[in-house]
C-alpha positions in Angstrom: -15.3 -49.2 -86.8 -17.6 -51.0 -89.2 -17.4 -54.7 -90.2 -18.5 -55.6 -93.7 -20.5 -58.8 -93.6 -20.4 -59.5 -97.4 -24.2 -59.6 -97.5 -24.9 -56.0 -98.4 -24.7 -54.5 -95.0 -22.3 -53.5 -92.2 -22.2 -54.2 -88.5 -20.9 -51.9 -85.9 -19.5 -53.9 -83.0 -20.0 -52.6 -79.5 -17.3 -50.3 -78.1 -16.3 -53.0 -75.6 -15.3 -55.3 -78.5 -13.3 -52.5 -80.1 -11.5 -51.8 -76.8 -10.7 -55.5 -76.3 -9.3 -55.8 -79.8 -7.1 -52.7 -79.4 -5.8 -54.1 -76.1 -5.0 -57.4 -77.7 -3.2 -55.8 -80.6 -1.2 -53.6 -78.3 -0.2 -56.6 -76.2 0.9 -58.6 -79.2 2.9 -55.6 -80.5 4.5 -55.2 -77.1 5.4 -58.9 -76.9 7.0 -58.8 -80.4 9.2 -55.7 -79.6 12.4 -57.7 -79.5 11.6 -59.7 -82.6 11.7 -57.4 -85.6 10.9 -60.1 -88.2 7.9 -61.4 -86.3 6.8 -57.8 -85.6 6.9 -56.9 -89.3 4.9 -60.1 -90.2 2.3 -59.2 -87.5 1.9 -55.7 -88.9 1.5 -57.0 -92.4 -1.0 -59.6 -91.4 -3.2 -57.6 -89.1 -3.7 -54.8 -91.7 -4.2 -57.1 -94.7 -7.9 -57.1 -95.8 -7.6 -60.6 -97.4 -6.1 -62.1 -94.3 -8.8 -60.5 -92.1 -11.6 -61.8 -94.5 -10.2 -65.3 -94.3 -9.9 -65.1 -90.5 -13.6 -63.9 -90.3 -14.7 -66.8 -92.5 -12.8 -69.4 -90.4 -14.5 -68.0 -87.2 -17.9 -68.5 -88.8 -17.2 -72.2 -89.0 -16.7 -72.4 -85.2 -20.1 -71.3 -84.3 
């Protein structure tokens, strides 16, 4: 998995980060099993490049 920084290069996060992200996404999906509308929204949002870019930008403001 590579993360585009928007500054002409990409970063490859450590495998521990990727594992943690996969676990978190699996947990969220599991929790939403009984909620089809919320599950659909989660899947739309987590795979949307614009939402992910906005999320990344908001995280930069917290540093």
